[in-house]
Backbone as CSV, one residue per row, in Angstrom:
resi,resn,N_x,N_y,N_z,CA_x,CA_y,CA_z,C_x,C_y,C_z
1,MET,105.685,74.961,180.560,104.382,74.873,179.751,104.521,76.196,179.161
2,GLU,103.851,76.038,177.483,104.092,77.255,177.061,103.525,78.248,176.768
3,THR,104.246,79.586,176.812,103.324,80.526,177.266,102.615,80.798,176.187
4,GLN,101.201,81.213,176.272,100.209,82.320,175.405,100.890,83.524,174.969
5,THR,100.898,83.915,173.998,101.379,85.497,173.497,99.886,85.834,172.831
6,ALA,99.645,87.357,172.856,98.362,87.939,172.520,98.860,88.069,170.948
7,LYS,97.691,87.965,169.886,97.881,87.689,168.709,98.537,89.265,168.014
8,LEU,99.480,88.353,167.037,99.911,89.757,166.758,99.148,90.493,165.412
9,PRO,99.290,91.861,165.388,98.864,92.253,164.638,99.273,91.961,163.112
10,LYS,98.400,92.396,161.912,99.106,91.959,160.105,100.584,92.658,160.063
11,PHE,101.160,91.784,159.711,101.897,92.307,159.110,102.446,92.640,157.985
12,GLU,102.800,93.768,157.612,103.079,94.899,156.204,104.089,95.360,156.015
13,GLY,104.794,94.192,155.407,106.158,94.077,154.962,106.115,94.868,153.181
14,LYS,107.510,94.853,153.036,107.354,94.941,151.500,107.766,93.904,151.070
15,LEU,107.296,93.403,149.484,107.744,92.721,148.746,108.941,92.534,148.602
16,LEU,109.463,91.191,148.939,111.337,90.902,148.945,111.332,90.735,147.328
17,ILE,110.397,89.844,146.401,110.942,90.015,145.083,109.446,90.539,144.412
18,LYS,109.713,91.401,143.341,108.394,91.845,142.635,108.090,91.063,141.581
19,THR,106.675,91.126,141.812,105.970,90.169,141.099,105.134,90.734,140.061
20,PRO,105.381,90.771,138.801,104.671,91.345,137.993,103.572,91.436,137.966
21,VAL,102.335,92.515,137.430,100.905,92.500,137.494,100.341,92.094,135.678
22,PHE,101.197,92.405,135.220,101.068,91.801,133.797,102.258,90.994,133.324
23,ILE,101.818,90.030,132.529,103.044,89.008,131.827,102.432,89.085,130.110
24,SER,103.717,89.810,129.401,103.434,89.764,127.990,103.883,88.764,127.487
25,GLN,103.228,88.276,126.360,103.341,86.871,125.753,103.685,87.791,124.488
26,ILE,104.534,86.644,123.761,104.710,87.281,122.150,105.305,85.354,121.352
27,GLY,104.792,85.736,120.038,105.042,84.373,119.509,104.753,84.637,117.668
28,PHE,104.705,83.698,117.168,104.523,83.731,115.267,102.870,83.161,115.428
29,LEU,102.420,83.578,113.729,101.010,83.252,113.781,101.349,81.689,113.683
30,GLU,100.932,81.499,114.466,100.998,79.724,114.322,99.461,79.114,114.856
31,GLY,99.509,77.587,114.701,98.484,76.889,115.211,97.163,77.200,114.627
32,ASN,96.153,77.007,115.263,95.038,77.115,114.786,94.602,78.749,115.156
33,PHE,95.161,79.521,115.607,95.138,81.086,115.976,95.590,81.448,114.525
34,GLY,97.087,80.557,113.656,97.546,81.362,112.808,96.239,81.280,111.500
35,LYS,95.670,79.948,111.274,94.831,79.940,110.356,93.633,80.717,110.385
36,ALA,92.957,81.405,111.641,91.871,81.858,111.516,92.649,83.032,111.441
37,PHE,93.734,83.592,111.342,94.523,84.918,111.312,94.400,85.377,109.843
38,LEU,95.019,84.172,109.165,95.060,84.297,107.630,93.798,84.344,107.076
39,GLU,92.934,83.449,107.528,91.251,83.489,106.481,90.884,84.970,106.858
40,GLU,90.835,85.633,108.080,90.279,87.098,108.234,91.379,88.079,107.314
41,TYR,92.364,88.069,107.224,93.575,88.625,106.554,93.337,88.673,105.049
42,LYS,92.844,87.281,104.340,92.399,87.156,102.800,91.328,88.186,102.446
43,GLY,90.436,87.808,103.703,88.978,88.300,103.885,89.374,89.990,104.113
44,ARG,89.998,90.546,104.430,90.096,91.765,104.593,90.673,92.808,103.231
45,ILE,91.628,91.731,102.714,92.235,92.402,101.163,91.396,92.130,100.312
46,LYS,90.458,91.507,99.925,88.776,91.545,98.840,88.169,92.479,99.342
47,ALA,87.729,92.348,100.753,86.731,93.586,100.996,87.271,95.122,101.027
48,ASP,88.689,95.358,101.419,89.260,96.724,101.535,90.362,97.309,100.644
49,TYR,90.588,95.927,99.960,92.154,96.824,98.874,91.910,95.559,98.031
50,LYS,90.925,95.313,97.293,90.980,94.403,95.840,91.420,94.978,94.801
51,ASN,91.457,96.370,94.759,92.356,96.965,93.446,93.745,96.422,94.057
52,VAL,94.476,96.637,94.925,95.666,96.144,95.118,95.781,94.912,94.615
53,SER,95.162,93.909,94.763,95.362,92.555,93.822,95.280,92.556,92.544
54,ALA,95.080,93.381,91.780,95.193,93.761,90.267,96.372,94.261,89.826
55,LEU,97.214,94.598,90.842,98.794,94.798,90.165,99.758,93.701,89.780
56,LEU,100.507,93.927,89.349,101.642,92.896,88.720,102.396,92.441,90.177
57,THR,102.672,92.853,90.782,103.314,92.619,92.078,102.751,92.686,93.151
58,PRO,101.154,92.682,93.515,100.619,93.200,95.185,101.659,93.018,95.706
59,PRO,101.417,93.805,96.945,102.283,93.896,97.850,101.815,92.921,99.159
60,LEU,100.454,92.601,98.791,99.653,92.124,100.279,98.953,90.461,100.227
61,ASN,99.270,89.754,98.614,98.834,88.769,98.372,99.927,87.575,98.648
62,PHE,100.535,87.439,99.456,101.172,86.056,99.696,101.564,85.562,100.459
63,LEU,101.157,85.810,101.528,101.107,85.290,102.933,100.404,83.683,102.646
64,CYS,100.920,83.099,103.493,100.739,81.377,103.463,100.931,80.411,104.552
65,TYR,100.341,79.901,104.582,100.063,78.942,106.085,100.931,77.302,105.631
66,ASP,102.147,77.216,106.129,102.855,76.031,105.998,103.451,75.473,107.072
67,GLU,103.540,74.603,107.560,104.296,73.914,108.722,104.489,74.195,110.115
68,ASP,102.852,74.312,109.796,102.001,75.020,111.394,102.469,76.553,111.394
69,VAL,102.634,77.483,110.733,102.956,78.982,110.850,102.799,79.802,109.615
70,VAL,102.064,80.931,109.978,101.820,81.858,108.597,103.374,82.192,108.301
71,LYS,103.581,82.324,106.957,104.728,82.499,106.363,104.887,83.981,105.559
72,GLY,105.766,84.596,105.529,105.938,85.805,104.917,105.725,87.030,105.599
73,SER,106.279,88.464,104.942,106.356,89.511,106.083,106.498,90.368,104.703
74,ASN,106.276,91.696,104.817,106.798,93.005,104.601,105.954,94.354,105.040
75,PRO,106.475,95.510,105.174,105.667,96.597,106.157,104.159,96.549,105.596
76,PHE,103.887,96.236,104.230,102.009,96.387,104.208,101.768,95.295,104.530
77,VAL,102.220,94.086,104.829,101.456,92.907,105.832,101.220,93.385,107.013
78,VAL,102.559,93.760,107.559,102.804,93.640,108.962,101.273,94.924,109.789
79,VAL,101.465,96.053,108.747,100.306,96.892,109.067,99.053,96.718,109.250
80,LEU,98.328,95.711,107.966,97.643,95.310,108.130,97.094,93.915,108.697
81,ALA,98.452,93.581,109.343,98.293,92.584,110.504,97.505,93.228,111.952
82,ASN,98.195,94.236,112.220,97.958,95.460,113.178,96.339,95.668,113.165
83,GLN,95.812,95.981,111.916,94.982,96.092,111.978,93.358,95.264,112.410
84,ILE,93.743,94.004,112.163,93.381,92.592,112.669,93.326,92.374,113.846
85,LEU,94.693,92.147,114.223,95.273,92.017,115.965,94.524,92.671,116.472
86,ARG,94.621,94.094,116.680,94.144,95.071,117.333,92.327,94.568,118.325
87,GLN,91.766,94.263,117.132,90.784,93.656,117.973,90.730,92.796,118.824
88,GLU,91.723,92.001,118.946,91.732,91.334,119.909,92.676,91.376,121.237
89,GLY,92.943,92.561,120.871,94.081,93.151,121.909,95.257,92.811,121.948
90,LEU,95.807,92.347,120.541,96.987,92.383,120.054,97.841,93.107,119.420
91,ARG,98.836,93.075,118.867,99.581,94.060,118.322,100.992,93.380,117.443
92,THR,101.300,93.759,116.542,102.824,93.361,116.081,104.112,93.140,117.062
93,ALA,104.934,92.819,116.701,106.564,93.431,117.438,106.703,94.664,117.022
94,THR,107.292,95.397,117.731,108.450,96.346,117.867,109.702,95.723,117.564
95,GLN,110.624,96.627,117.204,112.184,96.210,116.989,112.538,96.298,118.860
96,ALA,111.951,97.158,119.929,112.229,96.727,120.732,111.785,95.579,121.829
97,ASP,110.411,94.876,121.346,109.787,93.837,121.604,110.851,92.783,121.573
98,LEU,111.275,92.912,120.045,112.147,91.607,119.494,113.380,91.696,120.381
99,GLU,114.308,92.643,120.240,115.816,92.616,120.909,115.348,91.936,122.656
100,LYS,113.981,92.226,123.118,113.818,91.816,124.904,113.448,90.698,124.861
101,ALA,112.553,89.681,123.600,112.547,88.610,123.715,113.487,87.203,122.950
102,PHE,114.637,88.096,122.360,115.664,87.482,121.657,116.832,87.540,122.841
103,LYS,117.139,87.934,123.582,117.441,88.630,124.830,117.461,87.577,125.929
104,ILE,116.276,87.298,125.746,115.837,86.002,127.125,115.210,84.363,126.320
105,ASN,115.764,84.344,124.800,115.771,83.145,124.340,114.086,82.892,124.075
106,ALA,113.297,84.009,123.954,111.486,83.666,123.908,111.860,83.581,122.490
107,LEU,112.148,83.533,121.209,111.837,83.375,120.232,113.140,83.004,119.595
108,ASN,112.786,81.724,118.482,113.975,81.221,117.428,113.859,81.731,116.065
109,SER,114.246,82.760,115.755,114.375,83.558,114.399,115.064,82.564,113.374
110,ILE,114.693,82.450,112.382,115.054,81.420,111.097,114.628,82.299,109.746
111,GLY,114.295,83.279,110.049,114.166,84.464,108.734,114.362,85.733,109.595
112,TYR,113.311,86.748,108.741,113.093,87.803,109.302,111.850,88.619,110.100
113,GLU,112.108,89.814,110.849,110.815,90.464,111.127,110.701,91.900,110.653
114,ASP,109.453,91.980,110.127,109.607,93.635,109.733,109.285,94.547,110.906
115,THR,109.736,95.668,111.499,108.842,96.293,112.445,109.067,97.544,112.310
116,GLY,109.517,98.483,111.487,109.473,99.810,111.547,109.457,100.142,109.758
117,LEU,109.597,101.839,109.693,109.909,102.277,108.520,110.522,102.974,108.627
118,VAL,112.054,103.674,108.045,113.044,104.556,108.113,112.473,105.651,106.865
119,LEU,112.525,106.968,107.466,112.921,107.979,106.166,113.630,109.017,106.511
120,ARG,114.415,108.749,105.547,115.547,110.253,105.381,114.914,111.068,104.250
121,THR,114.779,111.146,103.060,114.305,111.972,102.388,113.363,111.211,101.575
122,GLU,112.160,112.466,100.935,111.271,112.292,100.260,111.886,111.484,98.758
123,GLU,112.991,112.139,97.924,113.258,111.821,96.777,114.197,110.507,96.873
124,ASP,113.519,109.302,96.255,114.383,108.373,96.821,115.095,107.883,95.348
125,ARG,116.135,108.314,95.277,116.645,108.104,93.684,117.168,106.666,93.294
126,ASP,117.661,106.134,94.504,117.589,104.535,94.227,116.697,103.799,93.466
127,PHE,115.310,104.029,94.261,114.111,103.775,93.980,113.032,104.548,93.569
128,PRO,112.778,104.863,92.832,111.781,105.679,92.350,110.642,105.677,92.866
129,ARG,110.048,104.304,92.710,108.929,103.540,92.963,108.222,104.428,94.548
130,ASN,109.155,104.338,95.608,109.207,104.903,96.855,108.926,106.351,96.555
131,THR,109.048,107.382,95.794,109.319,108.556,95.869,107.933,109.253,96.734
132,PRO,106.821,108.624,95.906,105.315,109.153,96.109,104.746,108.476,97.738
133,LEU,105.302,107.459,98.120,104.708,107.144,99.711,105.721,107.988,100.342
134,ALA,106.887,107.584,100.366,107.809,108.748,100.960,107.471,110.099,101.384
135,LYS,106.846,110.892,100.067,106.313,112.629,99.993,105.140,112.587,101.084
136,ASP,103.713,111.246,100.645,103.122,111.296,101.329,103.647,111.194,103.052
137,ILE,104.333,110.448,103.541,104.956,110.277,104.789,105.349,111.531,105.315
138,GLY,106.265,111.710,104.406,107.342,113.103,104.875,106.135,114.215,105.172
139,SER,105.058,114.135,104.431,103.900,115.603,104.465,103.164,115.382,106.014
140,GLN,102.848,113.850,106.368,102.447,114.134,107.660,102.899,114.093,108.588
141,LEU,104.219,114.131,108.538,105.381,114.215,109.506,105.624,115.510,109.824
142,ARG,105.834,116.375,108.522,105.750,117.692,108.971,104.598,118.716,109.685
143,THR,103.117,118.184,109.178,102.101,118.753,109.750,102.290,118.245,111.390
144,LYS,103.326,117.388,111.918,103.239,116.914,113.324,104.316,117.492,113.551
145,GLY,104.990,118.789,112.850,106.474,119.123,113.586,107.197,118.611,113.443
146,ILE,107.769,117.124,112.623,108.495,116.064,112.951,109.150,116.254,111.600
147,GLU,110.763,116.620,111.795,111.963,116.822,110.547,112.411,115.910,110.456
148,PHE,113.235,115.711,109.534,114.081,114.342,109.180,114.819,114.755,108.231
149,SER,116.515,114.083,107.751,116.974,114.003,106.743,118.017,112.997,106.829
150,SER,118.800,112.958,105.934,119.632,111.618,105.826,120.816,111.617,107.009
151,GLU,121.115,112.728,107.915,121.596,112.742,108.852,120.830,112.205,110.208
152,ASN,119.707,112.514,110.481,118.675,112.504,111.104,117.366,111.888,110.716
153,PRO,117.293,110.586,110.593,116.315,109.803,109.787,115.161,109.425,110.553
154,VAL,113.914,109.481,110.248,112.859,109.388,111.356,112.745,107.869,111.452
155,MET,112.258,106.968,112.324,112.063,105.589,112.388,110.289,105.615,112.873
156,ILE,109.456,104.992,112.386,108.433,104.614,112.564,108.039,103.518,112.967
157,PRO,107.913,102.983,114.189,107.152,101.568,114.125,105.935,101.016,113.273
158,LEU,105.501,100.504,112.446,104.856,99.897,112.029,103.114,99.677,113.109
159,THR,103.286,99.685,113.792,102.442,99.256,115.206,101.688,100.574,114.846
160,GLY,102.479,102.275,114.432,101.990,103.463,114.670,101.430,103.586,113.240
161,LEU,100.828,102.778,112.451,100.537,103.162,111.023,99.063,102.417,110.211
162,GLU,98.542,103.185,109.235,97.374,102.260,109.155,97.038,102.265,107.668
163,LEU,97.065,101.204,107.208,97.066,101.267,105.539,95.844,102.290,104.599
164,ALA,95.866,102.429,103.568,95.185,103.388,102.728,95.148,103.254,101.482
165,ASN,93.891,103.015,100.706,94.209,102.737,98.993,94.881,104.208,98.378
166,ALA,95.757,103.914,97.689,96.628,105.320,96.926,96.948,104.612,95.469
167,ASP,97.240,105.846,94.754,97.457,105.558,93.277,98.946,105.580,93.444
168,ASN,99.658,104.925,93.258,101.006,104.971,93.529,101.433,103.519,92.994
169,GLY,102.884,102.911,92.681,103.172,101.997,92.271,102.860,100.727,93.357
170,TYR,102.198,101.202,94.183,102.151,100.142,95.652,100.444,99.849,95.994
171,GLY,99.777,100.932,95.063,98.390,100.712,95.269,97.754,101.482,96.510
172,LEU,98.659,101.584,97.445,98.740,101.559,99.096,99.484,102.569,99.344
173,THR,99.084,103.407,100.772,100.137,104.204,101.113,99.934,103.947,102.767
174,PHE,100.384,105.018,103.562,100.487,104.685,105.100,100.118,105.917,105.809
175,LYS,99.420,105.836,106.408,98.827,106.294,107.376,99.073,106.504,108.464
176,LEU,99.570,107.957,109.579,99.981,107.776,110.581,99.043,107.991,111.874
177,ARG,98.739,107.245,112.722,97.757,106.988,113.457,97.945,108.095,114.993
178,GLU,97.013,108.284,115.657,97.308,109.400,116.599,97.943,108.940,117.628
179,ASP,98.359,107.780,117.846,98.975,107.270,118.955,99.872,106.555,118.596
180,ALA,100.661,107.140,117.110,102.301,106.702,116.762,103.011,106.887,117.361
181,GLN,104.441,105.915,117.863,105.558,106.839,118.371,106.578,106.868,117.445
182,ILE,106.843,107.983,117.252,107.690,108.529,116.085,109.059,108.580,116.526
183,TYR,110.184,108.002,116.239,111.503,108.467,116.376,112.357,109.099,115.667
184,ASN,113.266,110.113,116.268,114.232,110.517,115.161,115.849,109.807,115.485
185,ALA,115.968,108.965,114.364,117.297,107.886,115.205,118.301,108.192,114.148
186,PRO,119.327,108.942,114.787,120.492,109.622,113.864,121.700,108.242,113.659
187,VAL,120.991,107.284,114.438,122.404,105.910,114.364,122.283,105.345,113.152
188,LEU,120.774,105.774,112.409,120.121,105.360,111.503,120.757,105.949,109.836
189,GLY,121.349,107.388,110.504,121.930,108.049,109.075,123.378,107.973,109.633
190,LYS,123.778,106.821,109.984,125.360,106.737,109.986,125.574,105.802,108.805
191,LYS,127.081,105.474,108.436,127.647,104.550,107.951,127.441,103.036,108.709
192,SER,126.789,101.922,107.256,126.743,100.501,108.238,128.009,100.534,109.190
193,GLY,127.709,99.517,110.285,128.867,99.072,111.160,128.298,98.150,112.293
194,ASP,129.451,97.613,113.079,129.227,96.581,113.990,128.514,97.301,115.296
195,PHE,127.906,96.398,116.146,127.580,97.035,117.303,127.299,95.733,118.391
196,SER,126.806,96.410,119.421,126.806,95.167,120.669,125.600,95.168,121.137
197,SER,124.884,94.031,121.511,123.482,93.876,122.017,123.708,94.694,123.884
198,GLU,124.721,95.053,123.979,124.822,95.975,125.368,124.447,97.114,124.986
199,ASP,124.279,97.543,123.580,124.472,99.318,123.630,122.906,99.380,122.656
200,ILE,122.206,98.753,123.470,120.893,98.998,122.534,119.836,99.368,123.103
201,ASP,119.434,100.732,122.749,118.226,101.447,123.308,117.213,100.882,123.461
202,GLU,116.743,100.587,125.020,115.135,99.911,125.179,113.937,100.444,124.761
203,ILE,113.845,101.428,124.649,112.377,102.631,124.082,112.686,101.880,122.556
204,THR,113.936,102.255,121.812,113.634,102.258,120.168,114.242,100.444,119.772
205,GLY,115.061,100.309,120.536,115.496,98.668,119.800,116.531,98.963,119.409
206,LEU,117.322,99.835,119.474,118.184,100.483,117.840,119.467,100.527,118.900
207,PRO,120.274,100.598,118.348,122.112,100.957,118.357,122.342,101.724,119.134
208,THR,122.881,102.566,120.026,123.127,103.496,120.691,124.861,104.169,119.987
209,LYS,125.266,103.192,119.522,126.614,103.474,119.011,127.170,102.523,117.702
210,LEU,128.015,102.685,117.257,128.453,101.606,116.430,129.832,101.526,116.650
211,GLY,130.904,100.734,116.218,131.963,100.326,116.563,132.521,99.160,116.434
212,GLU,131.936,98.711,117.769,132.360,97.615,118.203,131.476,96.321,118.602
213,GLY,131.730,95.278,118.607,130.468,94.265,118.561,130.762,93.179,117.687
214,SER,129.403,92.124,117.769,129.274,91.177,116.991,128.030,91.095,116.142
215,ARG,127.326,92.240,116.495,125.427,92.286,115.085,126.426,93.443,114.199
216,ILE,125.629,93.310,113.239,125.857,94.597,112.158,124.129,95.389,111.828
217,LEU,124.587,96.642,111.518,123.772,97.636,111.764,123.930,98.207,110.166
218,SER,123.176,97.908,109.005,123.196,98.244,107.508,122.139,99.470,107.483
219,THR,122.706,100.452,106.827,122.161,101.483,106.586,121.906,102.075,104.901
220,ARG,121.223,103.038,104.481,121.286,103.651,103.200,121.036,105.430,103.489
221,ASP,121.730,106.152,102.511,121.875,107.280,102.723,120.909,108.440,101.929
222,SER,119.554,107.733,101.740,118.665,108.397,101.163,117.090,107.887,101.153
223,GLY,115.940,108.502,101.147,114.753,107.744,100.763,114.063,107.107,101.762
224,LEU,113.222,106.218,101.689,112.168,105.411,102.619,112.416,103.564,102.439
225,SER,113.059,103.170,103.650,113.104,101.862,103.874,112.357,101.237,104.648
226,ARG,112.612,99.945,104.817,112.200,99.291,106.062,113.106,98.910,106.872
227,LEU,112.728,98.404,108.033,113.717,98.300,108.956,113.292,96.779,109.777
228,PHE,114.511,95.953,109.772,113.698,94.926,109.783,114.883,93.914,110.665
229,LEU,114.576,92.990,111.654,115.831,92.205,112.168,115.835,90.721,111.745
230,LEU,116.981,90.531,111.405,117.240,89.448,110.336,118.265,88.650,111.278
231,GLY,117.711,86.931,111.461,118.098,85.967,112.111,118.080,86.480,113.588
232,GLY,117.598,87.499,114.088,117.802,87.550,115.481,119.040,88.244,115.791
233,SER,119.698,88.778,114.760,121.064,89.537,115.052,121.373,90.663,113.828
234,CYS,121.196,90.845,112.707,121.561,92.146,111.959,120.228,92.969,111.840
235,ILE,120.300,93.980,111.958,119.339,95.075,112.035,119.573,95.614,110.425
236,SER,118.518,95.490,110.153,118.903,96.409,108.606,117.757,97.469,108.030
237,SER,118.226,98.467,107.888,117.479,99.979,107.524,117.928,100.448,106.034
238,GLU,118.094,99.394,105.142,118.713,99.962,103.737,117.439,98.883,102.563
239,ASP,117.072,98.026,103.069,116.140,97.523,102.062,115.546,98.291,101.481
240,CYS,115.202,99.033,100.198,114.240,99.897,99.747,112.857,99.258,99.428
241,ARG,113.010,97.791,99.577,111.617,97.000,98.618,110.855,96.577,99.083
242,LEU,109.887,97.841,99.663,108.692,97.641,100.747,107.806,96.445,100.250
243,GLY,107.674,96.105,99.323,106.703,95.055,99.010,107.191,93.860,98.248
244,ILE,108.247,93.278,98.516,108.504,92.273,98.021,107.894,90.934,98.984
245,PRO,107.882,89.983,98.360,106.918,88.748,99.127,107.892,87.622,99.544
246,GLY,108.876,88.479,100.677,110.031,87.617,100.952,108.983,86.396,102.227
247,GLY,108.974,84.963,101.894,109.103,84.053,102.044,109.529,83.764,103.664
248,PHE,110.626,83.859,103.693,111.398,83.647,105.160,111.059,84.458,106.301
249,GLY,109.798,85.784,106.324,109.580,86.717,106.760,108.332,86.037,107.233
250,ARG,108.424,86.147,108.846,107.416,85.747,109.964,106.929,87.405,110.331
251,VAL,105.314,87.117,111.021,104.803,88.152,111.832,104.864,87.645,113.314
252,VAL,105.465,88.961,113.906,105.793,88.442,115.407,104.188,89.081,116.135
253,VAL,103.438,88.374,117.201,102.246,88.938,117.772,103.103,89.083,119.235
254,VAL,102.242,90.476,119.815,102.903,90.792,121.128,101.164,90.638,121.735
255,SER,100.988,90.445,123.191,99.498,90.857,124.023,99.942,92.134,124.178
256,ALA,99.178,92.795,123.326,99.506,94.830,123.767,99.110,95.015,125.124
257,GLU,98.292,94.696,125.955,98.195,95.406,126.996,98.775,94.015,128.419
258,GLY,99.462,93.230,127.721,99.706,92.332,128.874,98.560,91.321,129.221
259,THR,98.787,90.197,129.954,98.111,89.177,130.165,98.475,88.748,131.635
260,SER,97.509,88.642,132.472,97.396,88.830,134.117,98.332,86.866,133.771
261,PRO,98.579,86.955,135.023,98.909,85.267,135.517,97.882,84.578,135.273
262,GLN,96.987,84.696,136.006,95.842,84.236,136.045,95.451,83.619,134.592
263,ASN,95.179,84.981,133.731,94.302,84.565,132.279,96.042,83.722,131.740
264,SER,96.723,84.129,131.768,98.078,83.275,130.859,98.209,81.953,130.899
265,GLU,97.758,81.216,132.112,97.663,79.719,132.378,96.086,79.495,131.623
266,LYS,95.448,80.114,131.274,93.911,80.173,130.306,94.773,79.890,129.085
């Protein structure tokens, strides 16, 4: 005869497997979401930045929907995209987000993704069109007590910026948001070199050192440039052509606060 035992109290052990409360999601502007985004994007240009469209090479008016995805990117485009996506609890991907995504094969890159701006000096001797823009950003940084130089550049994720109309070669300027994360990035002040994915800073998404590895970091020694990830491998911080209509670019979207497991199923 089986002996009956008293009812045991509730077992209160610790979880053996850590289960996340939130699961972030990442992807391109695709499908119906991409179509709706592009319609809103074009409406914002007409409503808020119509003077920009009159320029010979407008930096905003070139996104297109093709092969079920929105194509095109530059820093101005990504910042305006953020102004739209924030209303949906979303944002564009940072350099750190992309590094995590490619590490687990969550994205398949066939082009490049803009993630930030890099400021070294306010005078851009190679691309004078950027000088007024660089001076405006530099003034905002100094107001916050942030210094920068060719040897110690500043990297600003595009998620920390807003667009404003301006009287310069682009018709636009960038304004720092109150919640902007700004990083001094001395590695971007060094000469271009090789690096390894094992030497990536998890906060900035940038290499911590150069010298060995199968990946390439490209830099320059002055002015304002864009930061982007090319082909999921090369990190470029030398391109000063901020308004170029690059059709190979893609805007990458991330759930800003994460999505609960239940909501991710929906």
